[in-house]
ROLONU-421719 format. One line per 10 residues: number of its first residue (from 1); their letters; for each residue x, y, z negated of N, C-alpha, C, CB. Coordinates in steps of 0.2 Angstrom, whole numbers. Glycine has a CB too. Example, Ala and Ser with C-alpha at 12.3 -4.5 7.8 and 13.67 -1.06 7.14 Angstrom:
<pts>
1 = AS = 66/-28/-39/62/-22/-39/66/-16/-39/57/-22/-45  64/-11/-35/68/-5/-36/64/0/-39/70/-3/-29
</pts>
This chain:
<pts>
1 = MIDLSFSGLG = 105/-145/-141/103/-138/-139/109/-136/-135/102/-134/-145  107/-132/-129/112/-129/-125/113/-122/-127/111/-129/-118  118/-118/-125/119/-111/-127/122/-108/-122/123/-110/-134  118/-106/-117/121/-102/-111/118/-95/-111/119/-105/-104  122/-90/-110/120/-83/-111/120/-79/-104/125/-79/-116  118/-73/-105/117/-69/-98/121/-63/-99/109/-67/-97  124/-61/-93/128/-55/-93/125/-50/-88/135/-57/-90  120/-52/-85/117/-47/-80/110/-49/-78/122/-45/-75  106/-45/-77/99/-46/-74/98/-41/-68/93/-46/-79  95/-44/-63/94/-39/-57/87/-41/-54/99/-40/-52
11 = VICSLGGSWP = 83/-36/-51/77/-37/-49/75/-32/-43/71/-37/-54  71/-34/-38/68/-29/-34/61/-32/-32/72/-27/-27  56/-28/-33/49/-30/-32/45/-24/-31/46/-35/-38  38/-25/-30/34/-20/-29/33/-15/-35/27/-23/-28  36/-17/-41/35/-12/-46/42/-8/-47/34/-16/-53  47/-10/-44/53/-6/-45/59/-10/-42/55/-5/-52  65/-6/-41/71/-8/-38/76/-10/-43/74/-3/-34  74/-11/-50/79/-13/-55/75/-16/-60/83/-7/-58  79/-20/-64/75/-24/-70/73/-19/-75/80/-29/-73  76/-14/-78/73/-10/-83/67/-6/-80/78/-4/-85
21 = ETWEALLAGR = 67/-4/-74/61/-1/-71/55/-6/-70/63/2/-64  56/-12/-68/51/-17/-68/48/-19/-74/54/-23/-64  53/-20/-79/51/-22/-86/46/-16/-89/57/-23/-91  48/-10/-88/44/-4/-91/37/-4/-87/48/2/-90  37/-6/-81/31/-6/-77/26/-12/-79/32/-6/-70  29/-17/-81/25/-23/-83/22/-22/-90/30/-29/-83  26/-19/-94/24/-17/-101/18/-12/-101/29/-14/-105  18/-8/-96/13/-2/-95/7/-5/-91/16/3/-91  7/-11/-89/1/-14/-86/0/-12/-78/-5/-13/-89  6/-9/-75/5/-7/-68/5/-13/-63/10/-2/-67
31 = RGICDTKATL = 3/-12/-57/4/-17/-52/5/-14/-45/-2/-21/-52  8/-17/-41/9/-15/-34/5/-19/-29/17/-15/-32  1/-15/-25/-3/-19/-20/-4/-15/-14/-10/-21/-24  -5/-18/-8/-6/-15/-2/-10/-20/3/0/-12/1  -11/-17/9/-14/-22/14/-9/-25/18/-19/-18/18  -10/-31/20/-6/-35/24/-4/-31/31/-9/-42/26  -9/-28/34/-7/-25/41/-3/-19/40/-14/-23/44  -3/-16/34/2/-11/33/9/-13/32/0/-7/27  10/-19/31/17/-22/29/20/-26/35/17/-25/23  16/-31/37/18/-36/41/17/-35/49/15/-43/39
41 = RYTQMSSSVS = 22/-37/53/21/-37/60/18/-44/62/28/-36/64  15/-44/68/13/-50/71/7/-53/67/18/-55/71  3/-49/63/-3/-52/60/-9/-48/61/-1/-53/52  -15/-52/61/-21/-48/62/-25/-49/56/-25/-51/68  -22/-53/51/-26/-54/45/-26/-48/40/-23/-60/41  -31/-46/37/-31/-41/32/-33/-43/26/-37/-35/35  -28/-43/21/-29/-45/14/-24/-41/10/-28/-53/13  -25/-42/3/-21/-38/-1/-14/-42/-2/-24/-37/-8  -9/-39/-3/-2/-42/-4/2/-37/-9/2/-43/2  7/-40/-12/11/-35/-16/18/-35/-13/12/-38/-23
51 = AVRELDRRLV = 19/-29/-10/25/-27/-6/30/-22/-9/23/-25/1  36/-23/-7/42/-19/-9/41/-12/-4/49/-22/-9  41/-7/-7/40/0/-4/46/1/0/38/5/-8  45/3/7/51/6/11/56/0/12/54/12/8  54/-6/12/59/-11/13/60/-12/21/57/-18/11  67/-12/23/69/-13/30/68/-20/32/76/-11/31  63/-21/36/61/-28/38/64/-30/45/54/-28/39  69/-26/48/72/-27/54/76/-33/54/75/-21/57  77/-37/59/81/-43/59/88/-40/63/78/-49/63  93/-40/60/99/-37/62/104/-43/64/103/-32/57
61 = EEQLIEGAAS = 106/-43/70/111/-49/72/118/-47/72/108/-52/79  122/-50/68/129/-50/68/132/-57/69/132/-46/62  136/-59/64/138/-66/64/132/-70/61/144/-67/59  128/-67/57/122/-70/54/116/-66/55/123/-72/47  110/-68/55/104/-64/55/103/-61/48/98/-68/58  102/-55/48/100/-52/41/94/-49/42/106/-47/39  89/-51/37/82/-48/37/80/-46/30/77/-53/40  74/-45/29/71/-42/23/73/-47/17/64/-42/23  73/-53/18/75/-58/12/82/-57/10/73/-65/14  86/-56/15/94/-55/13/95/-49/10/98/-56/20
71 = RLACHACREA = 91/-44/12/92/-37/9/89/-37/2/88/-32/13  84/-41/1/81/-41/-6/86/-45/-11/74/-45/-6  88/-51/-8/93/-55/-12/99/-51/-14/94/-61/-9  102/-48/-10/108/-44/-11/107/-38/-16/112/-42/-4  101/-35/-15/100/-29/-20/100/-32/-27/93/-26/-18  96/-37/-28/95/-40/-35/102/-43/-37/90/-46/-35  106/-46/-33/112/-48/-35/117/-43/-37/115/-52/-29  117/-37/-33/122/-32/-35/120/-29/-42/121/-26/-30  114/-29/-44/112/-26/-51/114/-32/-56/104/-25/-51  113/-38/-55/115/-43/-59/122/-44/-60/112/-50/-57
81 = MQGYDPSLPI = 126/-42/-55/133/-43/-55/137/-37/-58/136/-45/-48  133/-32/-61/137/-26/-64/141/-29/-70/132/-21/-66  139/-35/-73/142/-38/-78/147/-43/-76/138/-41/-83  149/-43/-70/153/-48/-67/160/-47/-69/152/-49/-59  164/-53/-71/171/-52/-73/175/-55/-67/172/-57/-79  178/-51/-63/181/-53/-56/187/-58/-58/183/-47/-52  189/-58/-64/195/-62/-65/193/-70/-66/199/-60/-72  186/-71/-66/184/-78/-67/180/-80/-61/179/-78/-73  181/-86/-59/178/-89/-53/170/-89/-54/181/-96/-51  167/-89/-49/159/-89/-49/156/-93/-44/156/-81/-49
91 = VVFGGSTHGE = 151/-97/-45/148/-101/-40/140/-98/-40/148/-108/-42  137/-99/-34/131/-96/-33/126/-102/-32/131/-92/-26  120/-101/-36/114/-105/-35/108/-101/-33/113/-109/-42  105/-103/-28/99/-99/-26/93/-103/-24/101/-95/-20  87/-100/-24/81/-104/-22/76/-99/-18/77/-106/-28  73/-102/-13/68/-98/-9/63/-103/-6/72/-95/-3  58/-101/-3/53/-105/0/53/-104/7/46/-103/-3  54/-98/10/54/-97/17/60/-94/20/49/-92/18  65/-92/16/71/-89/19/70/-84/23/75/-95/22  74/-83/29/72/-78/34/68/-81/39/79/-75/37
101 = SDILFDLARR = 62/-82/37/57/-85/41/55/-81/47/51/-87/38  56/-74/47/54/-70/53/58/-71/59/54/-63/51  63/-75/58/67/-77/64/63/-81/69/74/-81/62  59/-86/66/55/-90/70/50/-85/74/51/-95/66  47/-81/71/42/-77/75/45/-72/80/37/-73/70  51/-69/78/55/-65/82/57/-69/89/61/-62/79  59/-75/88/61/-79/94/55/-80/98/64/-86/91  49/-82/95/43/-83/99/41/-77/103/37/-85/94  42/-71/100/40/-65/103/45/-64/109/40/-59/99  51/-65/108/57/-64/113/56/-68/119/63/-64/110
111 = IGVRSTQLSP = 54/-75/117/53/-80/123/48/-77/128/52/-86/120  43/-74/125/37/-72/129/39/-66/134/32/-69/125  45/-63/133/48/-58/137/53/-60/142/50/-51/133  51/-61/148/56/-65/152/63/-62/153/53/-65/159  63/-56/153/70/-52/154/74/-53/147/69/-45/156  72/-55/142/75/-55/135/81/-61/135/71/-56/130  87/-59/134/92/-64/133/92/-66/126/99/-61/135  92/-72/124/92/-75/118/99/-77/116/87/-81/117  102/-74/111/109/-76/109/110/-82/105/112/-70/105  115/-86/105/116/-92/101/115/-90/93/123/-94/102
121 = VRWRGLIEDS = 116/-84/91/115/-83/84/107/-83/83/118/-76/82  103/-81/87/96/-81/86/94/-89/86/92/-78/92  96/-93/90/94/-100/90/97/-103/84/96/-103/96  103/-101/82/106/-105/76/102/-103/70/114/-103/76  99/-97/70/95/-95/64/90/-100/62/93/-88/65  87/-104/67/82/-109/66/84/-115/62/79/-111/72  91/-116/62/93/-122/59/99/-121/54/97/-127/64  101/-115/54/106/-113/48/103/-108/44/113/-110/51  103/-109/38/100/-104/33/104/-98/32/99/-107/26  103/-93/36/107/-87/36/106/-83/29/104/-82/42
131 = LAAQVIGLGD = 100/-84/26/99/-81/20/104/-83/14/92/-82/17  104/-90/14/109/-93/9/116/-91/11/108/-101/10  118/-91/17/125/-89/19/126/-82/17/126/-90/26  122/-78/18/123/-71/15/124/-70/8/117/-66/17  120/-74/4/121/-73/-3/127/-77/-6/115/-76/-7  128/-83/-3/133/-88/-5/140/-84/-4/133/-94/-2  140/-80/1/146/-76/2/149/-72/-4/145/-72/8  144/-71/-9/146/-67/-15/150/-71/-19/140/-64/-18  150/-78/-19/154/-82/-23/158/-87/-20/150/-84/-29  160/-92/-24/163/-98/-21/158/-104/-20/169/-100/-26
141 = GGTWVYSSCT = 158/-106/-14/153/-112/-13/146/-110/-14/155/-118/-17  142/-115/-17/135/-113/-19/130/-119/-17/133/-107/-16  125/-118/-20/119/-123/-19/113/-119/-18/119/-128/-25  109/-121/-13/103/-118/-12/97/-123/-12/102/-115/-5  91/-121/-16/86/-125/-17/80/-123/-14/85/-126/-25  76/-128/-11/70/-127/-8/65/-132/-11/70/-127/0  62/-130/-16/57/-134/-19/50/-130/-20/59/-137/-26  48/-126/-15/43/-122/-15/43/-117/-21/36/-126/-15  38/-116/-25/38/-111/-30/42/-112/-36/31/-109/-31  45/-118/-36/49/-119/-42/56/-118/-40/48/-126/-45
151 = SSLHALILAA = 58/-116/-34/65/-116/-31/70/-113/-36/65/-113/-25  68/-107/-38/73/-103/-42/74/-105/-49/71/-95/-42  69/-108/-52/70/-111/-59/74/-117/-58/63/-112/-62  72/-121/-53/77/-127/-52/84/-125/-51/74/-131/-45  85/-119/-47/92/-117/-46/95/-115/-53/92/-111/-42  91/-112/-57/94/-110/-64/96/-116/-68/89/-106/-68  92/-122/-67/94/-128/-71/100/-131/-68/88/-133/-70  101/-131/-61/107/-133/-58/113/-129/-60/106/-133/-51  112/-123/-61/118/-118/-63/119/-120/-70/116/-111/-62  114/-121/-74/116/-123/-81/119/-129/-82/109/-123/-85
161 = LELQDDASSF = 117/-134/-78/121/-141/-78/128/-140/-76/117/-146/-74  129/-136/-71/136/-135/-69/140/-132/-75/136/-130/-63  138/-127/-78/141/-124/-84/142/-129/-90/138/-117/-86  138/-133/-90/138/-138/-96/143/-144/-95/132/-141/-97  145/-145/-88/149/-150/-86/156/-148/-88/149/-151/-79  159/-152/-93/166/-151/-95/171/-151/-90/168/-156/-100  170/-155/-84/174/-155/-78/174/-149/-74/173/-161/-75  169/-144/-75/168/-139/-71/173/-134/-71/161/-135/-72  175/-131/-66/180/-125/-66/177/-119/-66/184/-126/-59  170/-118/-67/167/-112/-67/164/-110/-74/161/-112/-62
171 = NQTLVVGVDA = 165/-104/-76/162/-102/-83/156/-97/-82/168/-98/-87  155/-95/-76/149/-91/-74/146/-93/-68/151/-83/-75  140/-92/-67/136/-93/-61/131/-87/-59/132/-100/-61  130/-86/-53/125/-81/-51/119/-85/-48/128/-77/-45  114/-84/-51/107/-87/-49/103/-82/-46/104/-91/-55  100/-84/-40/96/-79/-37/90/-83/-34/99/-75/-31  84/-79/-34/78/-82/-31/75/-76/-27/72/-84/-36  73/-78/-21/70/-73/-16/65/-75/-11/76/-70/-13  61/-71/-10/56/-72/-4/53/-66/-2/50/-77/-5  53/-65/5/50/-59/8/44/-60/11/55/-55/13
181 = LSILGTEGFA = 39/-56/11/33/-57/14/33/-59/21/28/-50/14  30/-64/23/30/-67/30/23/-70/31/35/-73/30  22/-71/38/16/-74/40/15/-81/37/16/-74/48  20/-85/37/20/-91/34/17/-91/27/27/-95/34  19/-87/23/16/-86/16/9/-84/16/21/-82/12  8/-78/19/2/-74/18/-4/-78/21/2/-67/21  -3/-80/28/-8/-84/31/-9/-91/29/-7/-83/39  -3/-94/27/-3/-101/24/-7/-101/18/4/-103/23  -6/-97/13/-10/-97/7/-17/-96/8/-7/-92/2  -19/-91/13/-26/-90/15/-29/-96/18/-26/-84/20
191 = RIGAASPNNC = -26/-99/22/-29/-105/26/-30/-111/21/-24/-107/31  -26/-112/16/-28/-117/11/-32/-115/5/-21/-120/8  -35/-109/6/-40/-106/1/-37/-104/-6/-45/-111/0  -30/-103/-6/-27/-101/-12/-26/-93/-13/-20/-104/-12  -27/-89/-8/-26/-82/-8/-32/-78/-10/-23/-80/-2  -32/-74/-15/-38/-69/-16/-38/-64/-11/-37/-67/-23  -44/-62/-9/-45/-56/-4/-43/-49/-7/-51/-56/-1  -43/-49/-14/-42/-43/-17/-37/-43/-23/-49/-40/-20  -39/-46/-29/-35/-46/-35/-33/-53/-37/-39/-43/-40  -28/-53/-41/-26/-60/-44/-27/-59/-51/-18/-61/-42
201 = IPFHECRNGT = -31/-63/-54/-33/-62/-61/-32/-69/-65/-40/-60/-62  -26/-71/-66/-25/-78/-69/-29/-79/-75/-18/-79/-70  -31/-85/-76/-35/-87/-82/-41/-83/-84/-30/-87/-88  -44/-81/-79/-51/-78/-80/-56/-82/-77/-51/-71/-76  -62/-82/-79/-67/-87/-77/-69/-86/-70/-73/-86/-81  -68/-80/-67/-70/-78/-60/-64/-78/-56/-74/-72/-60  -58/-81/-58/-52/-80/-53/-54/-84/-47/-47/-84/-57  -51/-81/-41/-52/-83/-35/-46/-84/-30/-58/-79/-31  -40/-84/-33/-34/-85/-29/-29/-81/-31/-36/-84/-22  -23/-82/-28/-17/-78/-30/-16/-72/-25/-11/-83/-30
211 = LVGEGAAALL = -11/-68/-27/-9/-62/-23/-2/-64/-20/-10/-56/-27  -1/-64/-14/5/-66/-11/10/-60/-12/5/-68/-4  16/-61/-15/20/-55/-16/27/-57/-13/21/-53/-23  32/-52/-14/39/-53/-12/43/-50/-17/40/-50/-5  50/-52/-17/55/-49/-21/60/-53/-22/52/-47/-28  65/-51/-26/71/-55/-28/73/-54/-35/77/-54/-23  75/-59/-39/77/-59/-45/84/-63/-46/72/-62/-50  88/-60/-50/95/-63/-50/97/-62/-58/100/-60/-46  101/-67/-60/105/-66/-66/112/-70/-66/100/-70/-72  116/-67/-70/123/-69/-71/123/-74/-77/128/-64/-71
221 = LRSSRIDNAE = 124/-80/-77/123/-85/-82/130/-87/-84/119/-91/-80  132/-87/-91/139/-88/-93/139/-94/-98/142/-82/-96  144/-97/-98/145/-102/-103/147/-100/-110/151/-107/-100  145/-104/-115/147/-102/-122/154/-101/-123/144/-107/-127  158/-103/-118/166/-102/-118/168/-95/-117/169/-107/-113  163/-91/-115/164/-84/-114/160/-80/-119/163/-81/-107  163/-76/-123/159/-73/-128/157/-65/-127/163/-73/-135  157/-63/-121/156/-56/-119/150/-55/-115/162/-53/-115  144/-59/-117/138/-58/-114/135/-51/-116/133/-64/-116  132/-48/-111/129/-41/-112/122/-41/-113/131/-37/-106
231 = VPGRLAGFGM = 118/-47/-112/111/-47/-113/110/-52/-119/107/-50/-107  107/-50/-124/107/-54/-130/102/-59/-130/106/-49/-136  101/-63/-125/97/-68/-124/100/-75/-122/91/-67/-119  97/-80/-123/101/-87/-121/96/-92/-118/105/-89/-127  98/-96/-114/94/-102/-112/95/-107/-117/96/-104/-104  90/-110/-120/91/-115/-125/89/-122/-123/86/-113/-131  85/-123/-118/83/-129/-115/79/-129/-109/79/-133/-121  78/-135/-105/75/-135/-99/72/-142/-98/79/-132/-93  67/-142/-94/65/-149/-92/61/-148/-85/60/-152/-97  61/-154/-81/58/-154/-75/55/-161/-73/63/-152/-69
241 = CCEALHHTRP = 49/-161/-69/46/-167/-67/43/-166/-60/40/-168/-73  41/-171/-57/38/-171/-51/33/-177/-50/42/-171/-44  26/-175/-50/21/-180/-50/19/-183/-43/15/-178/-54  20/-179/-38/19/-180/-31/12/-183/-30/25/-185/-29  7/-181/-33/0/-183/-32/-3/-180/-26/-4/-182/-38  -1/-174/-24/-4/-170/-18/1/-165/-15/-11/-167/-21  0/-164/-9/5/-160/-6/5/-152/-8/5/-160/2  -1/-150/-10/-2/-143/-13/-5/-143/-19/-6/-139/-8  -10/-147/-21/-14/-146/-27/-10/-149/-33/-21/-149/-27  -10/-146/-39/-7/-149/-45/-12/-154/-48/-5/-144/-50
251 = GESGDSLASA = -9/-159/-51/-14/-164/-55/-18/-161/-60/-9/-170/-58  -24/-162/-60/-29/-159/-64/-27/-160/-72/-36/-161/-63  -24/-165/-73/-23/-167/-80/-17/-162/-83/-21/-174/-81  -13/-160/-79/-7/-156/-82/-2/-160/-84/-10/-151/-87  -2/-167/-83/3/-171/-86/10/-170/-84/2/-178/-84  11/-168/-77/18/-166/-75/21/-160/-79/18/-165/-67  17/-155/-79/20/-149/-83/21/-150/-90/15/-143/-82  16/-154/-93/17/-156/-100/23/-160/-101/11/-160/-103  25/-164/-97/31/-168/-97/37/-164/-97/31/-173/-92  37/-159/-92/43/-154/-92/43/-150/-98/42/-150/-85
261 = IHQALSHAEA = 38/-148/-101/38/-144/-107/41/-148/-113/31/-141/-109  39/-154/-113/41/-158/-119/49/-159/-118/38/-165/-119  51/-160/-112/58/-161/-110/62/-155/-113/60/-162/-103  59/-149/-111/63/-143/-112/63/-142/-120/59/-137/-109  58/-143/-124/58/-143/-131/63/-147/-134/51/-144/-134  63/-153/-131/68/-158/-134/75/-156/-133/67/-165/-131  76/-153/-127/83/-151/-125/85/-145/-129/83/-149/-118  80/-141/-131/81/-135/-136/81/-137/-143/76/-130/-134  80/-143/-144/80/-146/-151/74/-141/-155/87/-145/-155  69/-141/-152/63/-136/-154/57/-141/-155/62/-130/-150
271 = EPCDIVAVVL = 52/-138/-159/46/-141/-159/41/-136/-156/44/-143/-167  35/-138/-154/30/-134/-152/28/-128/-156/23/-137/-151  29/-129/-163/28/-123/-167/33/-118/-167/27/-125/-174  39/-119/-164/44/-114/-163/43/-110/-157/51/-118/-162  38/-111/-153/37/-107/-147/32/-102/-149/34/-111/-141  33/-95/-148/29/-90/-151/26/-86/-145/33/-85/-154  27/-88/-138/24/-85/-133/26/-89/-126/27/-78/-131  21/-89/-121/22/-93/-115/21/-88/-109/17/-99/-115  26/-88/-105/26/-85/-98/23/-90/-93/33/-81/-96  17/-89/-91/14/-94/-87/16/-94/-80/6/-94/-88
281 = HGTGTQQNDA = 15/-100/-76/15/-99/-69/9/-95/-67/15/-107/-66  3/-97/-69/-2/-92/-68/-4/-89/-62/-2/-87/-73  -6/-93/-57/-7/-91/-50/-13/-88/-49/-6/-96/-45  -18/-89/-53/-25/-86/-52/-29/-91/-48/-24/-80/-50  -27/-97/-46/-31/-101/-42/-35/-106/-47/-27/-106/-37  -41/-108/-45/-45/-113/-49/-41/-119/-52/-51/-115/-46  -37/-122/-47/-34/-128/-49/-28/-127/-53/-32/-132/-43  -24/-122/-52/-17/-122/-55/-19/-119/-63/-13/-116/-52  -23/-114/-63/-24/-112/-70/-27/-117/-75/-29/-106/-70  -32/-121/-72/-35/-127/-76/-30/-132/-78/-41/-130/-72
291 = AELNALKQVF = -26/-134/-73/-21/-139/-74/-15/-136/-79/-17/-141/-68  -14/-130/-79/-9/-127/-84/-11/-127/-91/-6/-120/-81  -18/-125/-91/-21/-125/-98/-21/-132/-101/-28/-122/-97  -23/-137/-97/-23/-144/-99/-16/-146/-102/-25/-149/-94  -11/-144/-98/-4/-145/-100/-2/-142/-107/1/-143/-95  -4/-136/-108/-3/-132/-114/-7/-136/-120/-5/-125/-114  -13/-138/-119/-17/-142/-124/-13/-148/-126/-24/-143/-121  -10/-151/-121/-7/-158/-122/-1/-156/-127/-4/-161/-116  3/-151/-126/9/-149/-130/7/-146/-136/13/-145/-126  2/-141/-136/1/-137/-142/-5/-139/-146/1/-130/-140
301 = GKRIPPVTSI = -9/-143/-143/-16/-144/-146/-20/-138/-146/-15/-147/-153  -23/-136/-152/-28/-131/-152/-24/-124/-154/-33/-132/-158  -17/-125/-155/-13/-119/-157/-9/-117/-152/-9/-120/-164  -12/-115/-146/-8/-112/-140/-6/-105/-142/-12/-112/-134  1/-104/-141/4/-97/-143/1/-92/-138/11/-97/-142  2/-85/-139/0/-80/-134/3/-81/-127/2/-73/-137  -1/-80/-122/2/-82/-115/1/-75/-111/-2/-88/-112  5/-75/-105/4/-70/-100/6/-73/-94/9/-64/-102  4/-69/-88/6/-70/-81/7/-64/-78/1/-75/-78  13/-64/-74/14/-57/-71/12/-57/-63/22/-56/-71
311 = KGAIGHTMGA = 9/-62/-61/7/-62/-54/2/-57/-52/5/-69/-52  -3/-55/-57/-7/-50/-55/-4/-43/-54/-12/-49/-60  2/-43/-56/6/-36/-56/11/-36/-50/10/-35/-62  14/-41/-49/19/-41/-43/18/-47/-38/26/-43/-46  12/-50/-39/11/-55/-34/14/-62/-35/12/-53/-27  13/-67/-31/16/-73/-31/22/-73/-27/11/-79/-29  28/-72/-30/34/-71/-26/37/-77/-23/39/-67/-30  33/-83/-23/35/-89/-20/41/-92/-23/36/-88/-12  47/-93/-19/53/-96/-22/56/-92/-28/57/-97/-17  55/-86/-28/57/-82/-33/53/-81/-40/58/-74/-31
321 = AGLFNALVGI = 47/-84/-39/43/-84/-45/45/-86/-51/36/-87/-43  49/-92/-51/51/-95/-57/56/-91/-61/54/-102/-56  61/-88/-57/66/-84/-60/63/-77/-62/72/-82/-54  58/-74/-59/55/-68/-61/52/-70/-68/49/-66/-57  49/-76/-69/46/-78/-75/52/-79/-81/42/-84/-75  57/-81/-78/63/-82/-83/65/-75/-86/69/-86/-79  66/-70/-81/68/-64/-84/63/-61/-89/69/-59/-78  57/-62/-88/52/-60/-92/53/-63/-99/45/-61/-90  54/-70/-99/55/-74/-105/61/-72/-108/56/-81/-103  67/-70/-105/73/-68/-108/72/-61/-112/78/-67/-103
331 = QASVDRVLPP = 68/-56/-108/67/-50/-111/62/-50/-117/65/-45/-106  57/-54/-116/52/-55/-121/56/-58/-128/47/-59/-119  60/-63/-127/64/-65/-133/68/-61/-136/68/-72/-131  71/-56/-132/76/-51/-135/72/-45/-138/80/-48/-129  67/-42/-134/63/-37/-137/57/-38/-141/60/-33/-131  56/-45/-142/50/-47/-146/43/-44/-144/52/-46/-153  42/-44/-138/36/-41/-135/34/-45/-129/36/-33/-134  28/-46/-127/25/-49/-121/21/-45/-117/21/-56/-123  23/-44/-111/19/-39/-107/12/-42/-105/22/-38/-100  7/-38/-104/0/-40/-103/-1/-43/-96/-5/-34/-104
341 = TWSDGSAIMS = -6/-47/-95/-8/-50/-89/-13/-44/-86/-12/-57/-89  -12/-43/-79/-17/-38/-76/-24/-41/-76/-15/-36/-69  -29/-37/-78/-36/-40/-79/-40/-35/-76/-37/-41/-86  -46/-37/-73/-51/-33/-71/-57/-32/-76/-54/-36/-64  -56/-35/-82/-61/-34/-87/-66/-40/-87/-64/-28/-86  -65/-45/-83/-70/-51/-83/-68/-55/-88/-70/-54/-76  -72/-60/-90/-72/-65/-95/-65/-70/-94/-78/-69/-96  -62/-71/-99/-56/-75/-99/-58/-82/-101/-51/-72/-105  -54/-87/-98/-55/-94/-99/-55/-95/-107/-50/-98/-95  -59/-100/-109/-59/-101/-116/-53/-105/-118/-65/-105/-118
351 = DIDLVVGEPR = -51/-106/-125/-46/-110/-128/-39/-107/-126/-46/-117/-125  -39/-101/-124/-32/-98/-122/-32/-91/-125/-30/-98/-115  -26/-89/-128/-25/-82/-130/-21/-78/-125/-21/-82/-137  -24/-75/-120/-21/-72/-114/-20/-65/-116/-26/-72/-108  -14/-62/-116/-13/-55/-117/-15/-51/-112/-5/-54/-119  -20/-46/-113/-22/-41/-108/-22/-34/-111/-29/-44/-105  -22/-29/-107/-23/-22/-109/-17/-19/-112/-28/-22/-115  -14/-22/-117/-8/-19/-121/-3/-25/-122/-10/-16/-127  3/-23/-122/9/-28/-124/7/-31/-131/16/-25/-124  10/-37/-132/9/-40/-138/15/-41/-142/5/-47/-137
361 = GLPSEGMVLV = 16/-38/-148/22/-39/-152/22/-47/-154/22/-35/-158  29/-49/-154/30/-56/-156/33/-56/-163/34/-59/-151  33/-62/-166/36/-63/-173/44/-62/-172/35/-70/-176  47/-60/-177/54/-59/-177/59/-65/-175/57/-56/-183  56/-71/-176/59/-77/-175/55/-81/-170/61/-81/-181  58/-86/-166/54/-90/-162/57/-89/-155/47/-89/-163  55/-94/-151/57/-95/-144/51/-94/-139/60/-102/-143  53/-92/-133/48/-91/-128/49/-96/-122/50/-84/-124  43/-99/-120/43/-104/-115/41/-101/-109/38/-110/-117  44/-104/-103/43/-101/-97/41/-107/-92/49/-98/-93
371 = NSSGFGGNSV = 35/-107/-89/33/-112/-84/33/-110/-77/25/-114/-86  34/-115/-73/34/-114/-66/32/-121/-62/41/-112/-63  27/-120/-57/24/-126/-54/25/-124/-46/17/-127/-56  25/-130/-42/26/-129/-35/22/-135/-31/33/-129/-33  22/-134/-25/19/-139/-20/22/-145/-21/19/-136/-13  19/-151/-20/22/-157/-21/22/-160/-28/29/-157/-18  19/-156/-32/19/-159/-39/25/-157/-43/18/-166/-39  29/-152/-41/35/-150/-45/32/-146/-51/39/-145/-41  36/-147/-57/35/-143/-63/41/-142/-66/30/-147/-68  42/-136/-68/49/-134/-72/47/-130/-78/54/-131/-67
381 = AAVFARQLH = 50/-131/-83/49/-127/-90/56/-125/-92/45/-131/-95  57/-120/-95/63/-117/-99/61/-114/-105/67/-113/-94  66/-114/-110/65/-111/-116/70/-106/-117/65/-116/-122  68/-100/-119/73/-94/-120/73/-92/-128/72/-89/-115  78/-89/-130/79/-87/-137/84/-81/-137/81/-93/-142  84/-78/-143/89/-73/-144/96/-76/-145/87/-69/-151  101/-72/-143/108/-74/-143/110/-76/-150/112/-69/-141  113/-82/-151/115/-84/-158/121/-79/-160/118/-91/-158  121/-78/-166/127/-73/-169/132/-77/-173/124/-68/-173
</pts>
């Protein structure tokens, strides 16, 4: 078993600009939704998305290009780092899917205007990750992960491995996941048939796709060598797998995710019966929800614990989705309550105890499992528990 604790949590999404505000909104069953055209430049597509209100989406050029993704990431990091001990070195681990992808579309627009002068910084933005550079500037060095929708949970695992390494000079790491709304995400998901035109209703019989969202989640992860953690939750175990069967679709059997869950349970020295709740990847697509249910059946048999998904509330935040789920798992393990999945009242898939309508209280003991899946067959699972005393 590992024992890594948290000193700060930070969030910005369509439901709020802080983690307490977002957690309260999730428990209340609220959601943030608007039309694509009201948010994105350069798009003619009209569909529902989950957007951060009043987010500055301009690309500002200085030494690096700063855009919406950088602003989201830095906002979440500032909240998470309120518990930062400046006397200790810190390393940054981050994950994203698109980064500052609007640089590409901005360049295409500028090239079409003959009188526009294109600076080296603009061109460099296509090959250098300005988003990662902005965030890594908060700490010493850093590692950035691009594994589609599992990016930020992969980043959390890499951070945990760093803190577990006896040779490491770091006792705390900053982990951040971020993606801003972009044409790549919204139109890309629509073109492959994965986006719903209206609502995201994971694990419902009439589900018809996901809701593309945006936001950033961050956490300050500390080694057990430090005993001043401010969040009474801990990371107990993790696992990851990649089946590489298809470039976008998950394997129908759920074998990859089941393997990652088994690894996480073994790492946490836990049995399936020790899990009292699951925070699902839950995209609301036909293939993902079916594969994830098959994975849960492999692990838990007929006794699947209560489950929830937050994508109907804040949308699919792409590379940040895994870390958003992790924060829900942390808070659920501490507060012993699971927020509901947003529902339109239609029939729920059989063989699963999906929490809808009201929050679900959890037993006083037990762990919370968090799932994340991504393109290319990526699967990641993590187990969270209350802080040991």
